[in-house]
C-alpha positions in Angstrom: 32.1 13.1 60.2 32.4 12.1 56.4 35.2 9.1 57.5 38.7 9.0 56.4 37.8 8.8 52.4 35.4 11.6 52.8 35.2 13.2 49.4 36.5 16.8 49.0 32.2 18.2 48.9 31.4 16.1 52.0 34.1 17.7 53.8 33.4 21.0 52.5 29.6 21.1 53.0 29.8 20.2 56.4 32.7 22.8 57.2 30.8 25.3 55.7 27.0 24.3 57.2 27.9 22.2 60.1 25.3 20.0 59.1 26.0 15.9 58.5 22.5 15.9 56.2 23.9 18.3 53.9 27.4 16.9 53.7 25.9 13.2 53.3 23.7 14.3 50.3 26.9 16.1 49.1 28.8 13.4 48.9 25.9 11.0 47.2 25.3 13.7 44.8 29.3 13.5 43.5 29.7 10.1 44.2 26.1 8.6 42.0 24.2 11.8 41.2 26.4 13.2 38.7 26.3 9.3 36.9 22.9 9.6 37.5 22.4 12.5 35.7 25.0 12.1 33.2 22.8 8.7 32.2 19.9 11.2 32.3 21.7 13.5 30.0 23.6 10.7 27.5 19.6 9.1 27.0 18.4 13.2 26.3 20.9 13.4 23.3 20.8 10.1 22.4 16.6 10.4 21.9 17.4 13.9 19.8 19.8 11.7 17.3 17.3 8.9 16.9 14.4 11.9 16.2 16.7 13.3 13.3 17.6 10.2 12.4 14.0 9.0 11.8 13.1 12.6 10.1 15.8 12.3 7.6 14.8 8.5 7.1 10.9 9.3 6.2 12.4 12.6 3.8 13.2 10.0 1.9 10.0 7.9 2.0 8.6 12.0 1.1 9.9 11.7 -2.1 7.4 10.9 -5.0 10.6 10.4 -7.5 10.5 6.6 -5.3 7.9 5.9 -8.1 9.4 7.1 -11.1 9.6 4.0 -12.8 6.7 3.9 -15.4 5.1 7.1 -14.1 2.5 8.7 -15.9 3.5 12.2 -17.0 0.5 13.6 -17.1 -0.2 12.3 -13.3 -1.5 14.5 -10.9 1.7 15.7 -9.1 0.4 17.0 -5.7 -1.8 14.1 -5.2 1.7 12.2 -5.3 3.2 14.8 -2.6 -0.2 14.2 -0.1 0.3 10.6 -1.0 4.1 10.0 0.3 3.4 13.2 3.1 0.7 10.8 4.7 2.8 7.6 4.5 5.9 9.5 6.5 4.0 10.9 8.5 2.5 7.7 9.8 5.6 5.9 9.9 7.6 8.5 11.3 5.0 9.1 14.6 5.2 5.2 15.0 9.1 4.8 15.0 9.4 7.6 17.1 7.1 6.3 19.5 9.3 2.4 19.4 12.6 4.2 19.8 11.9 6.7 22.7 10.5 4.2 24.6 13.6 2.0 24.2 16.1 4.4 25.0 14.3 5.6 28.2 13.8 2.1 29.4 17.2 1.4 29.0 18.1 4.7 30.5 16.1 4.1 33.6 17.4 0.8 34.6 20.9 1.9 34.2 20.3 4.7 36.4 18.2 2.9 39.0 21.4 0.3 38.7 23.3 3.6 40.3 20.8 4.2 42.7 21.6 0.4 44.3 18.4 -1.0 43.2 18.5 -4.3 42.6 17.8 -4.7 38.8 17.4 -9.0 38.6 14.2 -9.4 39.9 12.8 -6.6 37.3 15.0 -7.8 34.3 14.0 -11.3 35.1 10.4 -10.3 35.9 10.2 -8.5 32.0 12.1 -11.4 30.4 9.5 -13.4 31.7 6.4 -11.2 30.4 8.4 -10.5 27.4 8.4 -14.4 26.6 5.0 -14.5 27.1 3.9 -11.8 25.2 6.1 -13.0 22.6 4.1 -16.1 22.2 0.7 -14.7 22.3 1.4 -12.0 20.2 3.3 -13.3 17.3 0.3 -12.6 14.8 0.5 -9.0 16.1 3.9 -8.4 15.7 3.9 -10.0 12.0 0.7 -7.5 11.3 2.8 -4.5 12.1 6.3 -5.4 10.6 4.0 -6.0 7.6 2.1 -2.6 8.1 5.6 -1.0 8.0 6.7 -2.5 4.9 3.5 -2.0 3.4 4.2 1.6 4.0 7.4 1.8 3.3 7.2 0.4 -0.6 3.8 2.4 -1.0 2.2 -1.0 -2.2 -1.2 0.4 -1.8 -3.4 3.2 -0.1 -6.5 4.9 0.5 -8.5 5.1 -2.5 -6.7 2.5 -4.0 -8.7 0.0 -6.3 -7.0 -3.5 -4.8 -7.3 -7.4 -5.1 -6.4 -9.0 -2.1 -6.9 -12.7 -2.8 -10.2 -13.2 -1.0 -11.8 -10.7 -3.2 -11.4 -7.1 -4.7 -12.1 -4.2 -3.2 -11.6 -0.2 -2.4 -9.1 0.3 0.7 -10.9 2.6 3.2 -8.3 2.5 5.7 -4.8 1.5 6.5 -3.0 1.1 10.1 -0.1 -0.7 10.7 -2.4 -3.5 11.8 -4.9 -4.4 9.5 -6.8 -2.6 6.3 -10.2 -2.3 5.5 -11.2 -3.0 2.2 -14.8 -2.4 1.0 -15.9 -4.6 -1.8 -18.0 -4.0 -5.0 -20.9 -5.5 -3.0 -21.0 -3.1 -0.1 -19.0 -6.0 2.3 -16.1 -4.2 4.3 -13.3 -6.7 5.2 -11.0 -6.0 7.6 -7.7 -8.0 6.6 -4.7 -8.3 9.4 -1.5 -7.2 7.1 0.4 -10.4 8.1 -2.5 -12.1 6.2 -2.2 -10.2 2.9 0.3 -12.4 0.6 -0.5 -10.9 -2.9 -1.9 -7.8 -4.0 -2.9 -6.7 -7.4 -3.0 -2.9 -7.0 -5.2 -1.4 -10.4 -4.7 2.2 -9.3 -1.2 2.9 -9.6 0.6 5.9 -11.7 -1.8 4.2 -14.4 -3.9 1.9 -16.2 -4.8 0.3 -19.4 -8.4 -0.4 -21.1 -8.5 -3.2 -23.7 -11.3 -4.9 -25.6 -11.8 -7.3 -28.5 -14.2 -6.6 -31.3 -16.0 -9.0 -33.2 -16.4 -8.5 -36.7 -18.1 -11.1 -39.7 -15.7 -12.5 -42.0 -18.0 -11.1 -45.0 -16.7 -8.0 -44.1 -13.3 -5.8 -45.3 -11.3 -6.1 -41.8 -9.0 -2.6 -43.0 -12.6 -0.7 -43.7 -13.0 -2.1 -39.8 -10.1 -1.4 -38.8 -10.2 2.3 -39.8 -13.9 2.3 -38.2 -12.8 1.6 -35.5 -9.8 4.1 -35.5 -11.8 7.1 -35.7 -14.2 6.2 -33.4 -11.2 6.0 -30.8 -9.6 9.0 -32.5 -13.5 10.5 -32.1 -13.4 9.2 -28.5 -9.6 10.8 -27.6 -10.6 14.5 -29.1 -13.6 14.6 -26.7 -13.0 17.0 -24.0 -14.7 15.2 -21.6 -12.4 12.2 -22.3 -9.2 13.1 -23.6 -6.4 14.1 -21.5 -8.3 13.5 -18.9 -9.5 10.1 -18.7 -7.6 9.1 -21.3 -3.8 9.5 -21.2 -3.2 8.7 -24.8 -5.7 8.0 -28.3 -6.6 4.7 -28.0 -4.8 2.3 -30.3 -6.0 -0.6 -33.1 -3.8 -3.5 -32.3 -5.0 -5.0 -35.0 -6.4 -8.7 -35.8 -6.0 -10.5 -32.4 -7.7 -14.0 -33.3 -9.6 -15.9 -35.9 -12.9 -17.3 -34.3 -15.6 -20.0 -34.6 -18.0 -17.3 -36.8 -16.0 -13.6 -36.3 -12.7 -12.0 -36.2 -11.6 -10.4 -33.1 -9.6 -6.9 -33.5 -7.6 -5.8 -30.0 -8.3 -1.9 -29.1 -6.0 -0.9 -26.4 -5.9 2.2 -24.6 -3.8 3.9 -21.8 -6.2 5.7 -19.1 -5.7 7.0 -15.8 -5.6 4.7 -12.8 -9.3 3.0 -11.8 -10.8 4.3 -15.1 -10.0 1.2 -17.0 -13.1 -0.3 -16.7 -15.1 3.2 -17.4 -13.4 3.8 -20.7 -13.8 0.4 -22.3 -17.8 0.8 -21.3 -17.8 4.0 -23.0 -14.9 2.8 -26.3 -17.7 -0.5 -26.9 -20.4 2.1 -27.4 -18.3 4.6 -29.6 -17.7 1.5 -31.5 -20.5 -0.1 -31.9 -22.2 2.9 -33.0 -19.5 3.4 -35.6 -19.5 0.3 -37.0 -23.4 0.2 -37.1 -23.4 3.3 -39.1 -20.7 1.9 -41.4 -23.0 -0.9 -42.0 -20.2 -3.6 -40.3 -21.9 -6.2 -38.7 -21.4 -7.7 -35.4 -22.0 -11.3 -35.9 -23.7 -13.9 -33.7 -22.4 -17.1 -33.9 -24.2 -18.9 -36.5 -24.2 -22.7 -36.8 -25.1 -25.7 -38.9 -27.1 -28.6 -38.0 -27.3 -31.4 -40.3 -29.6 -34.1 -39.3 -29.6 -37.6 -41.4 -32.2 -39.8 -41.3 -32.2 -43.6 -41.9 -34.5 -46.0 -43.4 -35.3 -47.5 -40.2 -35.7 -44.2 -38.9 -38.4 -43.2 -41.0 -40.7 -45.9 -40.5 -40.0 -45.8 -36.9 -40.5 -42.1 -36.5 -43.3 -39.9 -38.2 -42.4 -37.1 -39.3 -44.0 -33.9 -39.0 -43.9 -30.9 -41.6 
């Protein structure tokens, strides 16, 4: 019944059951069924290996020491860990989905090939569809890849204050396709990741407050610098500011420039991320109060106007007292 080149399984099952159907099923299973089973088993093993590889990759991204360069020693370690963990989980989910889809599609195609199914039209149709999608979704692919690399490199995250070229605002949402940014006026920009060419991040690791204080040419510069230094030191010793907003005492850098009617003294302070503008406003207030108490003038522009009259001008125009 099984033919001249029948398999051992076919003969054995037919002799045992005297059933042609069971004998043909046994013959098919030994000839092709085991191959399909091994293909599916191989796909499962490869998917497990890829999952482990992705987990190992995301563990490296999860490490907070990837941003040790320039790290502020007083920065919140827990905040950095949460940020890294969220970034790693997002990437891991996307990479797992893409990898598993690719593996199982390839596995199913191999299995269908063993079932004598003609895959030529299927592959050709899939190729045409893929080309059409590729041309139509170039921007989507670009946005997706840009989002992946932004997360891997930790360029910005939710809550960061950034300048994205078209404006400046706070990041409210980050996905692999786009980023939502709320500006100072309350407008929310939804920017595709592939359209973000340059990013200025004001919220990573630490920031710096910098102001220039004007004093009069008639004042004692060394005294003015000492007054400004004491004002900065008092701000550092204030529990509300020192060690909280400020990372170190404000430093008086010295005379920055000689202006038209005043001398500029530069003051600089290292702060926590996104707190530099609040620190600058408070520092200006304290320095102004300290200079007023010391009797040091913050000048306003003075200008001397010399008007020349000719003899003809005096005759032509009346003078007013």
